[in-house]
N, C-alpha and C positions, 0 to 999 in steps of 0.2 A: 577400657574392660566395661560395658557399661554389664548392669546384672539383668539386662532384660537380652543380650547381642544374640540368643539363638529363640527370640521369639516371632518370629517376622520375618517379611525378606528386605533382607538391606542390596540388592542389584536386584530393582525394576528393570523387564517387566519381567515376574514369575507366576505361577496358577493362582489363582485364587487374587490377584493386585491388580484394582482399574485406580490409575491417576488421577482420575475425580473425586471416587469417593474417598481414597484416603488422604489425599489431602484436604479436603473436606472434613472427615474426620481427626486428622490430626489442627488442624484450621479451630473446629468447634475446642480441641480439649484449649488449646493455647488461649482462644477469646478468652473460657470461662477462668482460668485462675489468673488471666491479668482483669477482668471484669469483676470478680467475686475476690479481689486482693488476696489469693491462694496464694500466690509463689513468697510471700517474707511467713506466710504461718509453719514454711516447713524450715526446720535447723537446719544451716549445712552440716554433711560428715564427710567426711574422710574414708568411707564405710568401711567393707572390706571384713565387717564383722556381727555378731548381735549382739556381743556381749556389751551390759548399761554402762555407757561413763560414768569414772568410779567421781566418789562428792567430793567434791572439793578441799583442802585441809585448814581450817581455821585458824584462826593468826591468834597471835603470844604472846607480841612484845609490839610497842612501838605502832600499835593497830592506830588505822585509818578508816572514815569513811569511803573517801572516792582513794581506789588504788591508784599511788603513781607510776608515769606512767616510765620506762626504763631508757637515760639516754641511746640514739643508735652513734653508735661508733665514726667517727671523723673518717673520712675518706682517707687512705696513704697519697692520692696522687689526683693534682684538679680534675676534674669530668674534660674532655674533651669539649672544642670548642665544633658546635655546628656548620655541617658540612653543603655547602649554597653551593651548586651549580647550573651554574647561564647557561643556558642555551645561544649557540651562536644564531641557529638559523629561527629567521623568525616565525611564529605558527598563521600557516594560511591564512589572508583576511576571510571576513565573512561576504564580501559581497562577494570574492570571485564564488569562495564555497558552490553562494545560493546561483551563482553565472553556470557553472557548472554542473549541477541541477538542471536549471531547468533547462538548459542545450539540451538532456542524456533525454531527461522527461518529451522534449518534441519530437527528438529520435523514436524512442518507442511509438509518442502517439502518432508518426507518421506510419511505424512497421504497421502496428496492428489495423492503420487506414487503409491500409493498402489490403488487405485483406476483410476488407469490411463484410462484400458477399458472403463468405464461406463463414464468419462468425455470427451475418444477424441470422445464417438457415440455419448453421446446427448447436450454436452456441446459446444465444438470447434466443430457444426457444421453449415452449410450455408445457404443458399437456393439460389439454382443454376433453374440454365431455365430444367433441366433434373430430377429436385428435389433436395432431403436433399443429402448431402455433407459431408464428411471432408471439414474443412478449409484445404486453402493452404497455407493464411496470418498467424494465431495466431493458434498456440499450447501451450500446459501444459507444455513443455523443455520452450520454450521463455519465459513464462507468469511469471514461475520461475528464471530465470538469470535474468531478468529488477526486476522482484520483489526484491529479495535479497541485492540489494541492498538499498531500499526504506523503507526496512523494519530491515535494520542494522547498517547500517548508515544513513539514510534521507540525507537532505539538514539543513549541518551547524549544522550538528548530533539534528535540534531540531524539523524537519516538519518529521514526520516518520510517516509508512502506518500502520497502524496497526494490530497488526496479535496476536494480548493476548497475549504481551512479556510487559518488567515494571512490575514493584512490585506489583501491583493491576490488574496484568494482568492478561484476562482468556482465555483457550481457546477455548472453546464456541462463546464466542464476538469475537473472531477474525476470528473463520471463517462464525459466520453470514456476518461478513464483508466483508469479501472474495466471499464469495456466493449471495449479494447484485454485488456488483463491477459484477460478474459475467455473472447474468444473467441482470444487464443493458447494460453490452457489448454487450449482447445476441438482445438486441433491434436496438445494433450501429450497431458496424464494422462488426462484428460475425455472425451477418442477413444476409449481400450483401457478407462477404466476401471482401472487402475491406478497407482503408486505408484513402480513401476522399469521402465524403460527398454528397447522391445523392439526384436526381433532384424527388421529390417526394410529394410536397404542391401542390393541383389541386387549381387551381380558376378558377373558371367555365366551370370546366374539362378539362382544359386544366394546361400544366404546361408549368408556363410563365421561359422563358431563366434567366429573372432575377430573382427566385430565387438563383439565385450566392452570391446575396447582402444578402441574408435574409429568411429563411424559419416562417411560425406558426406565421409571423408579427411579425420578430423578423430582425435588422439592426447588421446584423454583424461590421460593422464597425464606428459605435458610442455607441459597447457594453464599457463602458465605466469604466477604475479602480476604486475603489474607492481614493480618494484624497492622501493616503500616498503609495500608489500605482503606481499615477499616472504615473512617467517617466517612468514606467517597458512597459507601451503601446507601439503599432508596430503606426511607423506613416500608414497616411491611403497616398497614395502615387500612385493615379486616372491617372497615363502612365503606371502602370503596367502589362506587359501582362503574363497570364497564363494561364496554360490549362489543366484541373483535369483527370484524366487514373480511368476509370471503369470500369472494362471488363464484368461483367454479370450482368445492367442494362439497362431495354429496352431506357429509355431515356436518350438524349445527354448529354453528362459530362459537368462540367461548368466549363467555363471560363470568365477573366474579361480581360480588354480593352478600351483604349483611349477612349473618344468619337468622337474624332475624327476620328477615321476609326471605330466606332458602334457606331454613335449618338442614335441607340435605339433598342431595340432587340424586337423578339417576341416569338414566345411558339411550345409547342413541343403536337401533340396532338396521345394521347395514344390507340384508335378506327381506325385511318387511320393512326398510326405508321409516322406521316412525320412531321417534322417539317415546322411551315408557319413565312416568315421572310419581310412581305416587309410592315407589318403595327406596330409598335409598339402594346405592348401587357404586361396591369401593372401587376406584385409580389399584392398581398395583401396589404403592404403600399404604394403601387403606384406608385413602381420603378421599368422603362422600361428603363435605360440604365445601363453599371454594369461596369460604370468606379469605377476603384479604391476598389470593391468586390470580393476583392481573400481569403478572407477570413473564407471561409468555411471548414465545418469539418474535420481536418484528427483525425487520431489513430481511436484504438482499438473501443473509447468515442467519435471519434467523434467530438472531444474538437472547440470550433468555437470561435471567433472572437480576436479582435483586444486586449481587456485583457488576455485570457486568453493563446494565443499562444504566444503573447508580454512576460506573465508573465515565459512562459518555457526555451527564447530566455532569460529572463535576469537569472534565474536559469542553463541550463546545455550551451550556446548561448555564442556568440562572447563580451555581453558584460560582461559573467561571467570571460570569459581569461583576458580581457581588464582590468577589475577594481583587478586580484588577484585573488578572490575567490575561493574555491577551487570543488568549485561543476562545476566549469567550465569545458565544456565534449568534443566541436564539435568545429570545430574555423568554425564556419558559425553562419550569421546574418540571423535566420529565420525570421523576420521579410519583409527582401529583398526580401528570398527565401522561402519563407514558401511550395513549391513544397517539399523541402529537407525535411520537414515531414514525407512525404512517400516514399523515393525512395532515393538511394545516391547521393551524390552531389559532381561535381567534379572546384575544380578549377582550374579556365586555367591559363598557363602559364603565368610568367612574368621574370624581368628580375635579379628579385633573384631568381626563380624558372623558372630554364631553363623547368623541365616536370608537365603534368599535375594531377594534386592531385588527387585521390579520396578517399571521407570520408565515410564509411560503417557507416550507419545511419537505422540497423535492430533494435534496439534498441527500436527507435522514437516511432515508432507506440504502443508500450507497454508502456513509461515511461512518455509523453506527459497525455495518463489519469491517470495514477496512481498519477503523479505528479496532477493534480485538484485535486482528489478527498483527497488524504492527506491534500491536502493547504484547499479547499473550503468544500467536503462533509461532513467527517472527523469533522470539526470545527464548523459545520452550526452549530447557535443557535441565532431562528430566535422568538422571545416570548416567550411561555410555548413549542414551538420545540426545543427537541437539539438533537443531531445526536444518539451521544452517547451514550444521558440519555433513548432513546427511543432504543438501544442493549439490554443495559442491562435491561430494562421490557417484550422487547419481549423475552429470551435468560428466563428471570427466568418466566414469564409464562408457558413456554412450547416450543415458538417460534408456535402456532398457531394465533397469530393476526394480523388478514390482515390491521391492521390501519397501522402496521410499515411501509410497504413496501406501501400503498397507499399512506401515508403521504407525502414517501420518494417522488414521482412519481407528487402531487398536490403543495407540497411546497416547498420541495429542489432543485428542477430541474426544475417543473412549464411543466411540460408533461404530463397531463392526455391522451392524444390521444392516448399513445400507455402504460399508464397505465394498460391495462389486458394483453394483452402481458406479460412484466416484471413479476406481480404477476404468470403469472401461469412461467415463466422458473424461476422466484426465488425459487419459491417451488418445481423444478425439478431440484436446483439445491441446494436444501436442505436436499434433497430426498438421490441425492448420496451419500451426504457427512459424515450425520446423518444414515440412515436409511441402506439403498442399501448395503453396504458395512461392507463385515467380520469382520474385524480388528478392540478390540474397540480403543477408545480413551485416547490418553497418559494418565495417571495419574499424572504427574509435570508437569511443566515446565522446572521448572529448570535446569541447565544446569548436562550433563551427568557428577558422581564425573569419576578424576583423575585414572590412576593406582597406584597402596601403592608403595611407593620405600621400601617398606621391601621385603628382601629376603624370596622366597616358598624355602621348604626342601628338603634337596639333598634325595632321596631314602634310605632306609636300605635296604644291605642283606640279605639272606635269615636268621632267627634265627633259630636256633642248633632244628632241633626234627620237623622245621616246614617244609610241601612239598605241593605242590602243587596241588590243588585233580580233576586238567583235567590230568588223562593219570600220574595220580603219580608221575613225572616227579619235581626234585628238580627245585626250582623257581631261576632264574640268574639274580643275578644283572643286570641292566641295555639289559632286554631284553624282551619283547613281546609276551608272547603265542600264538600260531595261526598266526602271526606275520613273525617273525624272526626266524631261528635255532640255540639254543643255543650256540651253538658252530661259531657263525659267527663274534663273536664279539662285543664290544658297539652301541647302538643305538647313531644316528650323536646328538640327543637332552639331556644332562644331564639330566637336571630339568622332565625328563619324567616317572610318577611314570609306575609300573606294574602294566597291566592291564588283565583281568581275560575274557573268551570265555563269551557272554551273558546269563543268566537266570544259569548259572553253576558259584555259589561261590567257596570264596574260600576262606576254615576253617585254621585259624588258633589256633594250643591248647598253650594255656596259662597257662594253670595248670599243664604241667611238669615240673619237678625239671629245679630253674635255670641255665640257663645256663651262663657261669664263661663268656661271651664275651659282657654281654647286657648292651646294651650302659644306660651313665647317664641318660638320657634324652627318658629313650622310654617311657612314657605317652604321650608324644609328637609325639614322630615317630608312636604309635601304631593309634597317632588318627588321621593320613595322613591316614594311608594306609587303614583305618576302612570306609567304600565307603556304598553304596545299594546294590555290588557285595563281599560284607566279612563280612563271619559271627563269630564272638567272643563266640568263646565255655568255657561255665564256668562251671567246676566240682571243686570236692573237690582238695583240694592241699591247700597250704602254707596262709598265711596270704595275704602275699605281694602279689602276683597271685591273689589273690580276688578282693582286693583291687586296682588292675591294670585295670582287667576287670570289675569290677565295674564301673568304669571311663570313660572308652573306650565305655560302651553301652549308656555312656549319649552324644557322642557325631555323 
């Protein structure tokens, strides 16, 4: 019975409550308590009364400066021994899990590549000044190459992008997760064919240049992580100077700079196609400067803020290498150099390294979005809205309920402004992945069977009295009729079976008298040469011939 039981919304969603803002408010409150050590300044209380606690009674006899502790009474019976449950089933080996993940990814990859033409023409397409065109930055191959790592290895083998893998995995569930990721990307980086966020939020018909600090009511430099991840956050450096590069947007690209050089910023007027910086012009949150505002969106999903960019830096950047974690890949501090998220990074020459080193970061624009999805979206669980459960319900319901994608826009990412576009993109991607493609879904998510270790039967020579029906020439060992002259010698492959001309059956009469050189494994050999182009002729003859004939017909 908390005292503020009826003070707010306990069952999200409800009117006026947004998970991003509400979570941020709660995080800031808790962070303030811990950082200022206010947590210990509040005495514990049972509550329930405003009456002050009575003063303690004064000691009268045998008083000591330090009170003695009352001994605890002994227990009547000894404590029970701990219960240790031993499993009789060993856990699945890591190698087997990895093999299964790799095999499943290969199934998904083949499935998507069969639809390459549709995906390239309808998904990886951007809006340009001259109309719709295929994206230059984002491709199916680039997406799959980066997805493979997070879908098979994950981060520390725990945080994995879900494509339907696992013991309880489902191929269709995985495809829906991919479909929503691509639909969301089509409203972000793919839409403008950019790796850096575009200035798009109008205030009084103008585009504030201070939108670099945050759009749609957000402040990217105040986007705190939960307390457990506070160490991952990027520190805000108000002296940092950066310039974004956005090629096809009409508005000026974002930039950040110190107030000593830019005490305030103006706006861009789309109607007159001009920038006015003679007077301060505030964004929605009232910000007019751009000091420390260097964490605008980047990557395929335009991932924003000091928390999400800091988390990527913690997992794949310099901190991971310094800590010796296996996920470390880039010798870059992305918090100090967020521009490296979208362009190759050059490490200048030093006394230790005499040459400039260029680090290829071409996969980062995919990787930062995939990590955000695996870490935040797939793990989203707010009240009754669980992302993974919603995927299952959506698929089981025939993939017709719009509440899934609407809930994602409104609840998970708090972006209803482009919810209609995201919904249309989602339906388009689903149509490509499930309806337009001619090939059916794979029937299994299990890895392909390994090749058998048993040797194949060697081809047998012609039986006495047997002849090739094509032209009446005897079938010589190691030759293929119609492809090689019988006198030209054996074929290079010793396991190759004699073949026949298509639609011309080979007739083998086994009702003739038993030849003297009939091998002991005749039944097996005859079953080997029996195929769709071979007919076994059964007629009157010895019992052994009819028996062999009957068995061969079963094959």
